[in-house]
PyMOL CGO cylinders between C-alpha atoms (Angstrom):
from pymol import cmd
from pymol.cgo import CYLINDER

trace = [
    CYLINDER, -30.07, -81.23, 10.37, -26.95, -81.37, 12.70, 0.3, 1, 1, 1, 1, 1, 1,
    CYLINDER, -26.95, -81.37, 12.70, -25.92, -78.67, 15.12, 0.3, 1, 1, 1, 1, 1, 1,
    CYLINDER, -25.92, -78.67, 15.12, -22.94, -76.39, 14.62, 0.3, 1, 1, 1, 1, 1, 1,
    CYLINDER, -22.94, -76.39, 14.62, -20.01, -76.05, 17.03, 0.3, 1, 1, 1, 1, 1, 1,
    CYLINDER, -20.01, -76.05, 17.03, -20.84, -72.67, 18.60, 0.3, 1, 1, 1, 1, 1, 1,
    CYLINDER, -20.84, -72.67, 18.60, -16.63, -72.18, 19.00, 0.3, 1, 1, 1, 1, 1, 1,
    CYLINDER, -16.63, -72.18, 19.00, -16.34, -72.81, 15.49, 0.3, 1, 1, 1, 1, 1, 1,
    CYLINDER, -16.34, -72.81, 15.49, -18.89, -70.14, 14.45, 0.3, 1, 1, 1, 1, 1, 1,
    CYLINDER, -18.89, -70.14, 14.45, -17.09, -67.63, 16.95, 0.3, 1, 1, 1, 1, 1, 1,
    CYLINDER, -17.09, -67.63, 16.95, -13.94, -68.21, 15.43, 0.3, 1, 1, 1, 1, 1, 1,
    CYLINDER, -13.94, -68.21, 15.43, -15.12, -67.95, 11.83, 0.3, 1, 1, 1, 1, 1, 1,
    CYLINDER, -15.12, -67.95, 11.83, -16.78, -64.40, 13.00, 0.3, 1, 1, 1, 1, 1, 1,
    CYLINDER, -16.78, -64.40, 13.00, -13.38, -63.22, 14.74, 0.3, 1, 1, 1, 1, 1, 1,
    CYLINDER, -13.38, -63.22, 14.74, -11.39, -64.37, 11.52, 0.3, 1, 1, 1, 1, 1, 1,
    CYLINDER, -11.39, -64.37, 11.52, -14.01, -61.99, 9.45, 0.3, 1, 1, 1, 1, 1, 1,
    CYLINDER, -14.01, -61.99, 9.45, -13.31, -59.23, 11.59, 0.3, 1, 1, 1, 1, 1, 1,
    CYLINDER, -13.31, -59.23, 11.59, -9.81, -59.45, 11.75, 0.3, 1, 1, 1, 1, 1, 1,
    CYLINDER, -9.81, -59.45, 11.75, -9.57, -59.87, 7.88, 0.3, 1, 1, 1, 1, 1, 1,
    CYLINDER, -9.57, -59.87, 7.88, -12.12, -56.41, 7.70, 0.3, 1, 1, 1, 1, 1, 1,
    CYLINDER, -12.12, -56.41, 7.70, -9.87, -54.41, 9.87, 0.3, 1, 1, 1, 1, 1, 1,
    CYLINDER, -9.87, -54.41, 9.87, -6.99, -55.50, 7.98, 0.3, 1, 1, 1, 1, 1, 1,
    CYLINDER, -6.99, -55.50, 7.98, -8.57, -54.13, 4.88, 0.3, 1, 1, 1, 1, 1, 1,
    CYLINDER, -8.57, -54.13, 4.88, -9.49, -51.00, 6.61, 0.3, 1, 1, 1, 1, 1, 1,
    CYLINDER, -9.49, -51.00, 6.61, -5.83, -50.41, 7.98, 0.3, 1, 1, 1, 1, 1, 1,
    CYLINDER, -5.83, -50.41, 7.98, -4.61, -50.89, 4.43, 0.3, 1, 1, 1, 1, 1, 1,
    CYLINDER, -4.61, -50.89, 4.43, -7.40, -48.83, 2.45, 0.3, 1, 1, 1, 1, 1, 1,
    CYLINDER, -7.40, -48.83, 2.45, -6.48, -45.89, 5.33, 0.3, 1, 1, 1, 1, 1, 1,
    CYLINDER, -6.48, -45.89, 5.33, -2.55, -46.37, 4.68, 0.3, 1, 1, 1, 1, 1, 1,
    CYLINDER, -2.55, -46.37, 4.68, -3.27, -45.79, 1.11, 0.3, 1, 1, 1, 1, 1, 1,
    CYLINDER, -3.27, -45.79, 1.11, -5.16, -42.52, 1.41, 0.3, 1, 1, 1, 1, 1, 1,
    CYLINDER, -5.16, -42.52, 1.41, -2.59, -41.55, 3.73, 0.3, 1, 1, 1, 1, 1, 1,
    CYLINDER, -2.59, -41.55, 3.73, -0.07, -41.80, 0.94, 0.3, 1, 1, 1, 1, 1, 1,
    CYLINDER, -0.07, -41.80, 0.94, -2.48, -40.47, -1.34, 0.3, 1, 1, 1, 1, 1, 1,
    CYLINDER, -2.48, -40.47, -1.34, -2.84, -37.46, 0.61, 0.3, 1, 1, 1, 1, 1, 1,
    CYLINDER, -2.84, -37.46, 0.61, 0.84, -36.72, 1.28, 0.3, 1, 1, 1, 1, 1, 1,
    CYLINDER, 0.84, -36.72, 1.28, 1.59, -37.40, -2.48, 0.3, 1, 1, 1, 1, 1, 1,
    CYLINDER, 1.59, -37.40, -2.48, -1.21, -35.04, -3.66, 0.3, 1, 1, 1, 1, 1, 1,
    CYLINDER, -1.21, -35.04, -3.66, 0.26, -32.56, -0.54, 0.3, 1, 1, 1, 1, 1, 1,
    CYLINDER, 0.26, -32.56, -0.54, 3.64, -32.30, -2.57, 0.3, 1, 1, 1, 1, 1, 1,
    CYLINDER, 3.64, -32.30, -2.57, 1.72, -31.61, -5.84, 0.3, 1, 1, 1, 1, 1, 1,
    CYLINDER, 1.72, -31.61, -5.84, -0.61, -28.81, -4.70, 0.3, 1, 1, 1, 1, 1, 1,
    CYLINDER, -0.61, -28.81, -4.70, 0.94, -26.29, -2.04, 0.3, 1, 1, 1, 1, 1, 1,
    CYLINDER, 0.94, -26.29, -2.04, -2.73, -25.49, -0.88, 0.3, 1, 1, 1, 1, 1, 1,
    CYLINDER, -2.73, -25.49, -0.88, -2.50, -28.45, 1.12, 0.3, 1, 1, 1, 1, 1, 1,
    CYLINDER, -2.50, -28.45, 1.12, 0.53, -27.84, 3.05, 0.3, 1, 1, 1, 1, 1, 1,
    CYLINDER, 0.53, -27.84, 3.05, 0.62, -26.03, 6.56, 0.3, 1, 1, 1, 1, 1, 1,
    CYLINDER, 0.62, -26.03, 6.56, 0.41, -22.35, 5.65, 0.3, 1, 1, 1, 1, 1, 1,
    CYLINDER, 0.41, -22.35, 5.65, 1.63, -21.58, 9.44, 0.3, 1, 1, 1, 1, 1, 1,
    CYLINDER, 1.63, -21.58, 9.44, 4.61, -23.76, 9.03, 0.3, 1, 1, 1, 1, 1, 1,
    CYLINDER, 4.61, -23.76, 9.03, 5.15, -22.32, 5.54, 0.3, 1, 1, 1, 1, 1, 1,
    CYLINDER, 5.15, -22.32, 5.54, 5.24, -18.82, 6.72, 0.3, 1, 1, 1, 1, 1, 1,
    CYLINDER, 5.24, -18.82, 6.72, 7.35, -19.52, 9.65, 0.3, 1, 1, 1, 1, 1, 1,
    CYLINDER, 7.35, -19.52, 9.65, 9.76, -21.31, 7.00, 0.3, 1, 1, 1, 1, 1, 1,
    CYLINDER, 9.76, -21.31, 7.00, 9.64, -18.19, 4.84, 0.3, 1, 1, 1, 1, 1, 1,
    CYLINDER, 9.64, -18.19, 4.84, 10.10, -15.65, 7.89, 0.3, 1, 1, 1, 1, 1, 1,
    CYLINDER, 10.10, -15.65, 7.89, 13.53, -17.75, 8.63, 0.3, 1, 1, 1, 1, 1, 1,
    CYLINDER, 13.53, -17.75, 8.63, 14.33, -17.69, 5.07, 0.3, 1, 1, 1, 1, 1, 1,
    CYLINDER, 14.33, -17.69, 5.07, 17.02, -15.07, 4.45, 0.3, 1, 1, 1, 1, 1, 1,
    CYLINDER, 17.02, -15.07, 4.45, 16.19, -12.67, 1.36, 0.3, 1, 1, 1, 1, 1, 1,
    CYLINDER, 16.19, -12.67, 1.36, 18.39, -13.82, -1.89, 0.3, 1, 1, 1, 1, 1, 1,
    CYLINDER, 18.39, -13.82, -1.89, 20.78, -11.16, -2.78, 0.3, 1, 1, 1, 1, 1, 1,
    CYLINDER, 20.78, -11.16, -2.78, 20.12, -9.47, -6.00, 0.3, 1, 1, 1, 1, 1, 1,
    CYLINDER, 20.12, -9.47, -6.00, 21.48, -10.68, -9.30, 0.3, 1, 1, 1, 1, 1, 1,
    CYLINDER, 21.48, -10.68, -9.30, 25.06, -9.65, -9.68, 0.3, 1, 1, 1, 1, 1, 1,
    CYLINDER, 25.06, -9.65, -9.68, 24.69, -8.24, -13.07, 0.3, 1, 1, 1, 1, 1, 1,
    CYLINDER, 24.69, -8.24, -13.07, 22.01, -6.11, -11.89, 0.3, 1, 1, 1, 1, 1, 1,
    CYLINDER, 22.01, -6.11, -11.89, 22.41, -2.61, -10.96, 0.3, 1, 1, 1, 1, 1, 1,
    CYLINDER, 22.41, -2.61, -10.96, 20.52, -3.64, -7.74, 0.3, 1, 1, 1, 1, 1, 1,
    CYLINDER, 20.52, -3.64, -7.74, 23.63, -4.91, -6.90, 0.3, 1, 1, 1, 1, 1, 1,
    CYLINDER, 23.63, -4.91, -6.90, 25.92, -2.36, -4.84, 0.3, 1, 1, 1, 1, 1, 1,
    CYLINDER, 25.92, -2.36, -4.84, 29.23, -3.51, -6.08, 0.3, 1, 1, 1, 1, 1, 1,
    CYLINDER, 29.23, -3.51, -6.08, 27.76, -3.02, -10.03, 0.3, 1, 1, 1, 1, 1, 1,
    CYLINDER, 27.76, -3.02, -10.03, 26.55, 0.63, -9.56, 0.3, 1, 1, 1, 1, 1, 1,
    CYLINDER, 26.55, 0.63, -9.56, 30.01, 1.18, -7.91, 0.3, 1, 1, 1, 1, 1, 1,
    CYLINDER, 30.01, 1.18, -7.91, 31.84, -0.03, -10.69, 0.3, 1, 1, 1, 1, 1, 1,
    CYLINDER, 31.84, -0.03, -10.69, 30.14, 2.03, -13.26, 0.3, 1, 1, 1, 1, 1, 1,
    CYLINDER, 30.14, 2.03, -13.26, 29.32, 4.95, -11.39, 0.3, 1, 1, 1, 1, 1, 1,
    CYLINDER, 29.32, 4.95, -11.39, 25.51, 4.18, -11.11, 0.3, 1, 1, 1, 1, 1, 1,
    CYLINDER, 25.51, 4.18, -11.11, 23.46, 6.24, -8.45, 0.3, 1, 1, 1, 1, 1, 1,
    CYLINDER, 23.46, 6.24, -8.45, 20.14, 5.16, -7.51, 0.3, 1, 1, 1, 1, 1, 1,
    CYLINDER, 20.14, 5.16, -7.51, 18.34, 7.47, -4.87, 0.3, 1, 1, 1, 1, 1, 1,
    CYLINDER, 18.34, 7.47, -4.87, 17.07, 5.16, -1.78, 0.3, 1, 1, 1, 1, 1, 1,
    CYLINDER, 17.07, 5.16, -1.78, 19.60, 2.54, -2.61, 0.3, 1, 1, 1, 1, 1, 1,
    CYLINDER, 19.60, 2.54, -2.61, 22.58, 3.52, -1.47, 0.3, 1, 1, 1, 1, 1, 1,
    CYLINDER, 22.58, 3.52, -1.47, 24.02, 2.43, 1.96, 0.3, 1, 1, 1, 1, 1, 1,
    CYLINDER, 24.02, 2.43, 1.96, 24.58, 5.69, 3.23, 0.3, 1, 1, 1, 1, 1, 1,
    CYLINDER, 24.58, 5.69, 3.23, 21.38, 7.37, 2.28, 0.3, 1, 1, 1, 1, 1, 1,
    CYLINDER, 21.38, 7.37, 2.28, 19.01, 5.67, 5.10, 0.3, 1, 1, 1, 1, 1, 1,
    CYLINDER, 19.01, 5.67, 5.10, 16.85, 8.56, 5.58, 0.3, 1, 1, 1, 1, 1, 1,
    CYLINDER, 16.85, 8.56, 5.58, 16.19, 8.88, 1.86, 0.3, 1, 1, 1, 1, 1, 1,
    CYLINDER, 16.19, 8.88, 1.86, 15.66, 5.34, 1.16, 0.3, 1, 1, 1, 1, 1, 1,
    CYLINDER, 15.66, 5.34, 1.16, 13.03, 5.17, 4.09, 0.3, 1, 1, 1, 1, 1, 1,
    CYLINDER, 13.03, 5.17, 4.09, 11.20, 8.28, 2.49, 0.3, 1, 1, 1, 1, 1, 1,
    CYLINDER, 11.20, 8.28, 2.49, 11.44, 7.16, -0.95, 0.3, 1, 1, 1, 1, 1, 1,
    CYLINDER, 11.44, 7.16, -0.95, 9.90, 3.73, 0.30, 0.3, 1, 1, 1, 1, 1, 1,
    CYLINDER, 9.90, 3.73, 0.30, 6.98, 5.50, 1.95, 0.3, 1, 1, 1, 1, 1, 1,
    CYLINDER, 6.98, 5.50, 1.95, 6.41, 7.67, -0.98, 0.3, 1, 1, 1, 1, 1, 1,
    CYLINDER, 6.41, 7.67, -0.98, 6.12, 4.51, -3.28, 0.3, 1, 1, 1, 1, 1, 1,
    CYLINDER, 6.12, 4.51, -3.28, 3.78, 2.89, -0.99, 0.3, 1, 1, 1, 1, 1, 1,
    CYLINDER, 3.78, 2.89, -0.99, 1.43, 6.08, -1.24, 0.3, 1, 1, 1, 1, 1, 1,
    CYLINDER, 1.43, 6.08, -1.24, 1.68, 6.50, -4.63, 0.3, 1, 1, 1, 1, 1, 1,
    CYLINDER, 1.68, 6.50, -4.63, 0.79, 2.60, -5.49, 0.3, 1, 1, 1, 1, 1, 1,
    CYLINDER, 0.79, 2.60, -5.49, -2.63, 2.83, -3.89, 0.3, 1, 1, 1, 1, 1, 1,
    CYLINDER, -2.63, 2.83, -3.89, -4.38, 2.97, -6.89, 0.3, 1, 1, 1, 1, 1, 1,
    CYLINDER, -4.38, 2.97, -6.89, -1.96, 0.75, -9.04, 0.3, 1, 1, 1, 1, 1, 1,
    CYLINDER, -1.96, 0.75, -9.04, -1.99, -3.05, -10.64, 0.3, 1, 1, 1, 1, 1, 1,
    CYLINDER, -1.99, -3.05, -10.64, 0.72, -4.95, -12.02, 0.3, 1, 1, 1, 1, 1, 1,
    CYLINDER, 0.72, -4.95, -12.02, 0.25, -6.63, -15.49, 0.3, 1, 1, 1, 1, 1, 1,
    CYLINDER, 0.25, -6.63, -15.49, 2.12, -8.32, -18.40, 0.3, 1, 1, 1, 1, 1, 1,
    CYLINDER, 2.12, -8.32, -18.40, 3.73, -6.12, -21.07, 0.3, 1, 1, 1, 1, 1, 1,
    CYLINDER, 3.73, -6.12, -21.07, 5.69, -6.75, -23.85, 0.3, 1, 1, 1, 1, 1, 1,
    CYLINDER, 5.69, -6.75, -23.85, 8.32, -3.98, -25.32, 0.3, 1, 1, 1, 1, 1, 1,
    CYLINDER, 8.32, -3.98, -25.32, 9.73, -4.12, -28.90, 0.3, 1, 1, 1, 1, 1, 1,
    CYLINDER, 9.73, -4.12, -28.90, 13.19, -2.90, -28.44, 0.3, 1, 1, 1, 1, 1, 1,
    CYLINDER, 13.19, -2.90, -28.44, 15.70, -1.56, -30.74, 0.3, 1, 1, 1, 1, 1, 1,
    CYLINDER, 15.70, -1.56, -30.74, 19.35, -0.99, -29.64, 0.3, 1, 1, 1, 1, 1, 1,
    CYLINDER, 19.35, -0.99, -29.64, 23.23, -0.65, -30.46, 0.3, 1, 1, 1, 1, 1, 1,
    CYLINDER, 23.23, -0.65, -30.46, 25.07, -2.98, -28.18, 0.3, 1, 1, 1, 1, 1, 1,
    CYLINDER, 25.07, -2.98, -28.18, 28.84, -1.30, -28.80, 0.3, 1, 1, 1, 1, 1, 1,
    CYLINDER, 28.84, -1.30, -28.80, 28.89, -0.25, -25.17, 0.3, 1, 1, 1, 1, 1, 1,
    CYLINDER, 28.89, -0.25, -25.17, 27.37, -3.44, -23.53, 0.3, 1, 1, 1, 1, 1, 1,
    CYLINDER, 27.37, -3.44, -23.53, 28.54, -6.63, -22.44, 0.3, 1, 1, 1, 1, 1, 1,
    CYLINDER, 28.54, -6.63, -22.44, 25.82, -8.44, -24.16, 0.3, 1, 1, 1, 1, 1, 1,
    CYLINDER, 25.82, -8.44, -24.16, 22.16, -8.53, -23.85, 0.3, 1, 1, 1, 1, 1, 1,
    CYLINDER, 22.16, -8.53, -23.85, 21.52, -10.66, -20.83, 0.3, 1, 1, 1, 1, 1, 1,
    CYLINDER, 21.52, -10.66, -20.83, 22.52, -10.02, -17.15, 0.3, 1, 1, 1, 1, 1, 1,
    CYLINDER, 22.52, -10.02, -17.15, 25.98, -10.90, -16.46, 0.3, 1, 1, 1, 1, 1, 1,
    CYLINDER, 25.98, -10.90, -16.46, 28.28, -10.24, -13.43, 0.3, 1, 1, 1, 1, 1, 1,
    CYLINDER, 28.28, -10.24, -13.43, 30.50, -7.11, -13.69, 0.3, 1, 1, 1, 1, 1, 1,
    CYLINDER, 30.50, -7.11, -13.69, 29.17, -6.10, -17.00, 0.3, 1, 1, 1, 1, 1, 1,
    CYLINDER, 29.17, -6.10, -17.00, 27.37, -3.53, -18.19, 0.3, 1, 1, 1, 1, 1, 1,
    CYLINDER, 27.37, -3.53, -18.19, 24.38, -5.15, -19.84, 0.3, 1, 1, 1, 1, 1, 1,
    CYLINDER, 24.38, -5.15, -19.84, 21.32, -4.18, -22.05, 0.3, 1, 1, 1, 1, 1, 1,
    CYLINDER, 21.32, -4.18, -22.05, 18.99, -6.18, -19.72, 0.3, 1, 1, 1, 1, 1, 1,
    CYLINDER, 18.99, -6.18, -19.72, 20.56, -4.46, -16.55, 0.3, 1, 1, 1, 1, 1, 1,
    CYLINDER, 20.56, -4.46, -16.55, 19.88, -0.75, -18.29, 0.3, 1, 1, 1, 1, 1, 1,
    CYLINDER, 19.88, -0.75, -18.29, 16.23, -1.70, -19.37, 0.3, 1, 1, 1, 1, 1, 1,
    CYLINDER, 16.23, -1.70, -19.37, 15.83, -2.69, -15.57, 0.3, 1, 1, 1, 1, 1, 1,
    CYLINDER, 15.83, -2.69, -15.57, 17.37, 0.34, -14.19, 0.3, 1, 1, 1, 1, 1, 1,
    CYLINDER, 17.37, 0.34, -14.19, 14.99, 2.12, -16.30, 0.3, 1, 1, 1, 1, 1, 1,
    CYLINDER, 14.99, 2.12, -16.30, 11.70, 0.48, -15.56, 0.3, 1, 1, 1, 1, 1, 1,
    CYLINDER, 11.70, 0.48, -15.56, 12.83, 0.57, -11.65, 0.3, 1, 1, 1, 1, 1, 1,
    CYLINDER, 12.83, 0.57, -11.65, 13.44, 4.33, -11.99, 0.3, 1, 1, 1, 1, 1, 1,
    CYLINDER, 13.44, 4.33, -11.99, 10.00, 4.79, -13.34, 0.3, 1, 1, 1, 1, 1, 1,
    CYLINDER, 10.00, 4.79, -13.34, 8.48, 3.01, -10.49, 0.3, 1, 1, 1, 1, 1, 1,
    CYLINDER, 8.48, 3.01, -10.49, 7.07, 0.15, -12.24, 0.3, 1, 1, 1, 1, 1, 1,
    CYLINDER, 7.07, 0.15, -12.24, 9.33, -2.17, -10.26, 0.3, 1, 1, 1, 1, 1, 1,
    CYLINDER, 9.33, -2.17, -10.26, 8.84, -2.71, -6.64, 0.3, 1, 1, 1, 1, 1, 1,
    CYLINDER, 8.84, -2.71, -6.64, 11.81, -2.14, -4.69, 0.3, 1, 1, 1, 1, 1, 1,
    CYLINDER, 11.81, -2.14, -4.69, 11.79, -5.79, -3.08, 0.3, 1, 1, 1, 1, 1, 1,
    CYLINDER, 11.79, -5.79, -3.08, 11.91, -7.11, -6.82, 0.3, 1, 1, 1, 1, 1, 1,
    CYLINDER, 11.91, -7.11, -6.82, 14.69, -5.04, -8.28, 0.3, 1, 1, 1, 1, 1, 1,
    CYLINDER, 14.69, -5.04, -8.28, 17.67, -7.33, -9.28, 0.3, 1, 1, 1, 1, 1, 1,
    CYLINDER, 17.67, -7.33, -9.28, 15.14, -10.55, -9.21, 0.3, 1, 1, 1, 1, 1, 1,
    CYLINDER, 15.14, -10.55, -9.21, 13.59, -10.60, -12.72, 0.3, 1, 1, 1, 1, 1, 1,
    CYLINDER, 13.59, -10.60, -12.72, 11.99, -13.81, -12.06, 0.3, 1, 1, 1, 1, 1, 1,
    CYLINDER, 11.99, -13.81, -12.06, 9.69, -11.93, -9.40, 0.3, 1, 1, 1, 1, 1, 1,
    CYLINDER, 9.69, -11.93, -9.40, 8.29, -9.87, -12.45, 0.3, 1, 1, 1, 1, 1, 1,
    CYLINDER, 8.29, -9.87, -12.45, 8.32, -12.78, -14.85, 0.3, 1, 1, 1, 1, 1, 1,
    CYLINDER, 8.32, -12.78, -14.85, 11.04, -11.47, -17.19, 0.3, 1, 1, 1, 1, 1, 1,
    CYLINDER, 11.04, -11.47, -17.19, 11.62, -13.25, -20.40, 0.3, 1, 1, 1, 1, 1, 1,
    CYLINDER, 11.62, -13.25, -20.40, 13.30, -12.05, -23.81, 0.3, 1, 1, 1, 1, 1, 1,
    CYLINDER, 13.30, -12.05, -23.81, 12.50, -13.35, -27.28, 0.3, 1, 1, 1, 1, 1, 1,
    CYLINDER, 12.50, -13.35, -27.28, 16.81, -13.77, -27.73, 0.3, 1, 1, 1, 1, 1, 1,
    CYLINDER, 16.81, -13.77, -27.73, 20.16, -12.99, -26.37, 0.3, 1, 1, 1, 1, 1, 1,
    CYLINDER, 20.16, -12.99, -26.37, 23.02, -11.23, -28.02, 0.3, 1, 1, 1, 1, 1, 1,
    CYLINDER, 23.02, -11.23, -28.02, 26.78, -11.05, -27.68, 0.3, 1, 1, 1, 1, 1, 1,
    CYLINDER, 26.78, -11.05, -27.68, 28.49, -8.19, -26.93, 0.3, 1, 1, 1, 1, 1, 1,
    CYLINDER, 28.49, -8.19, -26.93, 28.68, -5.59, -29.33, 0.3, 1, 1, 1, 1, 1, 1,
    CYLINDER, 28.68, -5.59, -29.33, 25.65, -6.88, -31.25, 0.3, 1, 1, 1, 1, 1, 1,
    CYLINDER, 25.65, -6.88, -31.25, 22.85, -4.57, -32.23, 0.3, 1, 1, 1, 1, 1, 1,
    CYLINDER, 22.85, -4.57, -32.23, 19.00, -5.49, -32.86, 0.3, 1, 1, 1, 1, 1, 1,
    CYLINDER, 19.00, -5.49, -32.86, 15.93, -3.50, -34.13, 0.3, 1, 1, 1, 1, 1, 1,
    CYLINDER, 15.93, -3.50, -34.13, 13.00, -6.00, -33.09, 0.3, 1, 1, 1, 1, 1, 1,
    CYLINDER, 13.00, -6.00, -33.09, 13.90, -7.42, -29.81, 0.3, 1, 1, 1, 1, 1, 1,
    CYLINDER, 13.90, -7.42, -29.81, 10.83, -8.57, -27.79, 0.3, 1, 1, 1, 1, 1, 1,
    CYLINDER, 10.83, -8.57, -27.79, 10.86, -8.95, -23.79, 0.3, 1, 1, 1, 1, 1, 1,
    CYLINDER, 10.86, -8.95, -23.79, 8.01, -9.61, -21.55, 0.3, 1, 1, 1, 1, 1, 1,
    CYLINDER, 8.01, -9.61, -21.55, 7.64, -8.59, -17.84, 0.3, 1, 1, 1, 1, 1, 1,
    CYLINDER, 7.64, -8.59, -17.84, 5.14, -7.72, -15.30, 0.3, 1, 1, 1, 1, 1, 1,
    CYLINDER, 5.14, -7.72, -15.30, 4.97, -3.78, -14.47, 0.3, 1, 1, 1, 1, 1, 1,
    CYLINDER, 4.97, -3.78, -14.47, 3.03, -1.64, -12.01, 0.3, 1, 1, 1, 1, 1, 1,
    CYLINDER, 3.03, -1.64, -12.01, 1.21, 1.26, -13.45, 0.3, 1, 1, 1, 1, 1, 1,
    CYLINDER, 1.21, 1.26, -13.45, -1.89, 3.62, -12.26, 0.3, 1, 1, 1, 1, 1, 1,
    CYLINDER, -1.89, 3.62, -12.26, -5.39, 1.59, -13.29, 0.3, 1, 1, 1, 1, 1, 1,
    CYLINDER, -5.39, 1.59, -13.29, -6.26, 4.74, -15.44, 0.3, 1, 1, 1, 1, 1, 1,
    CYLINDER, -6.26, 4.74, -15.44, -3.28, 4.14, -17.43, 0.3, 1, 1, 1, 1, 1, 1,
    CYLINDER, -3.28, 4.14, -17.43, -4.23, 0.45, -18.09, 0.3, 1, 1, 1, 1, 1, 1,
    CYLINDER, -4.23, 0.45, -18.09, -7.69, 1.45, -19.56, 0.3, 1, 1, 1, 1, 1, 1,
    CYLINDER, -7.69, 1.45, -19.56, -6.26, 3.16, -22.35, 0.3, 1, 1, 1, 1, 1, 1,
    CYLINDER, -6.26, 3.16, -22.35, -3.98, 2.90, -25.17, 0.3, 1, 1, 1, 1, 1, 1,
    CYLINDER, -3.98, 2.90, -25.17, -2.78, 6.60, -24.40, 0.3, 1, 1, 1, 1, 1, 1,
    CYLINDER, -2.78, 6.60, -24.40, -1.99, 5.31, -20.59, 0.3, 1, 1, 1, 1, 1, 1,
    CYLINDER, -1.99, 5.31, -20.59, 0.34, 2.78, -22.13, 0.3, 1, 1, 1, 1, 1, 1,
    CYLINDER, 0.34, 2.78, -22.13, 1.88, 4.51, -24.41, 0.3, 1, 1, 1, 1, 1, 1,
    CYLINDER, 1.88, 4.51, -24.41, 2.75, 7.49, -22.04, 0.3, 1, 1, 1, 1, 1, 1,
    CYLINDER, 2.75, 7.49, -22.04, 4.44, 4.76, -19.99, 0.3, 1, 1, 1, 1, 1, 1,
    CYLINDER, 4.44, 4.76, -19.99, 6.32, 3.51, -23.03, 0.3, 1, 1, 1, 1, 1, 1,
    CYLINDER, 6.32, 3.51, -23.03, 7.62, 7.11, -23.04, 0.3, 1, 1, 1, 1, 1, 1,
    CYLINDER, 7.62, 7.11, -23.04, 8.55, 7.42, -19.25, 0.3, 1, 1, 1, 1, 1, 1,
    CYLINDER, 8.55, 7.42, -19.25, 10.90, 4.10, -19.80, 0.3, 1, 1, 1, 1, 1, 1,
    CYLINDER, 10.90, 4.10, -19.80, 12.42, 5.49, -22.73, 0.3, 1, 1, 1, 1, 1, 1,
    CYLINDER, 12.42, 5.49, -22.73, 13.26, 8.71, -21.16, 0.3, 1, 1, 1, 1, 1, 1,
    CYLINDER, 13.26, 8.71, -21.16, 15.14, 6.92, -18.48, 0.3, 1, 1, 1, 1, 1, 1,
    CYLINDER, 15.14, 6.92, -18.48, 17.08, 5.07, -20.90, 0.3, 1, 1, 1, 1, 1, 1,
    CYLINDER, 17.08, 5.07, -20.90, 20.43, 5.79, -22.53, 0.3, 1, 1, 1, 1, 1, 1,
    CYLINDER, 20.43, 5.79, -22.53, 20.09, 7.23, -26.13, 0.3, 1, 1, 1, 1, 1, 1,
    CYLINDER, 20.09, 7.23, -26.13, 21.39, 3.77, -27.71, 0.3, 1, 1, 1, 1, 1, 1,
    CYLINDER, 21.39, 3.77, -27.71, 18.68, 1.81, -26.45, 0.3, 1, 1, 1, 1, 1, 1,
    CYLINDER, 18.68, 1.81, -26.45, 15.07, 2.71, -27.50, 0.3, 1, 1, 1, 1, 1, 1,
    CYLINDER, 15.07, 2.71, -27.50, 11.66, 1.37, -26.70, 0.3, 1, 1, 1, 1, 1, 1,
    CYLINDER, 11.66, 1.37, -26.70, 9.74, 1.48, -29.96, 0.3, 1, 1, 1, 1, 1, 1,
    CYLINDER, 9.74, 1.48, -29.96, 6.37, -0.25, -28.68, 0.3, 1, 1, 1, 1, 1, 1,
    CYLINDER, 6.37, -0.25, -28.68, 4.67, -1.14, -25.42, 0.3, 1, 1, 1, 1, 1, 1,
    CYLINDER, 4.67, -1.14, -25.42, 1.56, -3.39, -25.60, 0.3, 1, 1, 1, 1, 1, 1,
    CYLINDER, 1.56, -3.39, -25.60, -0.31, -5.27, -22.86, 0.3, 1, 1, 1, 1, 1, 1,
    CYLINDER, -0.31, -5.27, -22.86, -0.43, -9.04, -23.23, 0.3, 1, 1, 1, 1, 1, 1,
    CYLINDER, -0.43, -9.04, -23.23, -2.08, -11.85, -21.35, 0.3, 1, 1, 1, 1, 1, 1,
    CYLINDER, -2.08, -11.85, -21.35, -0.57, -12.99, -18.24, 0.3, 1, 1, 1, 1, 1, 1,
    CYLINDER, -0.57, -12.99, -18.24, 0.58, -16.21, -19.67, 0.3, 1, 1, 1, 1, 1, 1,
    CYLINDER, 0.58, -16.21, -19.67, 2.79, -14.60, -22.86, 0.3, 1, 1, 1, 1, 1, 1,
    CYLINDER, 2.79, -14.60, -22.86, 6.25, -15.37, -22.82, 0.3, 1, 1, 1, 1, 1, 1,
    CYLINDER, 6.25, -15.37, -22.82, 8.48, -13.42, -25.07, 0.3, 1, 1, 1, 1, 1, 1,
    CYLINDER, 8.48, -13.42, -25.07, 11.14, -16.83, -25.38, 0.3, 1, 1, 1, 1, 1, 1,
    CYLINDER, 11.14, -16.83, -25.38, 8.29, -19.09, -26.99, 0.3, 1, 1, 1, 1, 1, 1,
    CYLINDER, 8.29, -19.09, -26.99, 5.74, -16.40, -28.42, 0.3, 1, 1, 1, 1, 1, 1,
    CYLINDER, 5.74, -16.40, -28.42, 7.50, -13.67, -29.83, 0.3, 1, 1, 1, 1, 1, 1,
    CYLINDER, 7.50, -13.67, -29.83, 5.81, -13.99, -33.13, 0.3, 1, 1, 1, 1, 1, 1,
    CYLINDER, 5.81, -13.99, -33.13, 2.23, -13.32, -31.19, 0.3, 1, 1, 1, 1, 1, 1,
    CYLINDER, 2.23, -13.32, -31.19, 3.01, -9.20, -30.58, 0.3, 1, 1, 1, 1, 1, 1,
]
cmd.load_cgo(trace, "trace")
């Protein structure tokens, strides 16, 4: 048998190593791209320290201009909310402390409200800038009952607000459904009577032309807009 050239064998081995190295580099690059893509889909992959830093630097968005959390709308319709007025910082601080202390044994869960109303005095159901709306009145009543946090007041998406329909100015309804997350004492969540008491408290804070006909607990995925017939 003829002897093989040693230099030829060495060159062949080097070529195989280079090919293997290139293959490993391509695999690593592919995995890196996949990791970045997955990280975009799944927020749990992100750097939490960096995300927290960005959240701290990001200014809090102002409340919806059609909510009574907005000072200008309160001023326009002469609505006073204790603890929110700019000239009552002491009252606001005291109210915030009382709220924090009273919510030690509370939890937030989703409910559906069955509403009836006369729309004569309102500019429609959905919140709109510079208008007194039914949604704004309902949100205000629930906030006054302590069922919406001060930081969420005026930000409907924060408490998962949804409604089965919108109505125009002056339109009445007898079976409108809304869903949202509210905060109640743990003991009230355990019984139907507790939820009924919460319903009565909300209704007591509403004008006489808006009634809460029923209030029931729902699953956390319930949406009044798409699942109105399930309650």
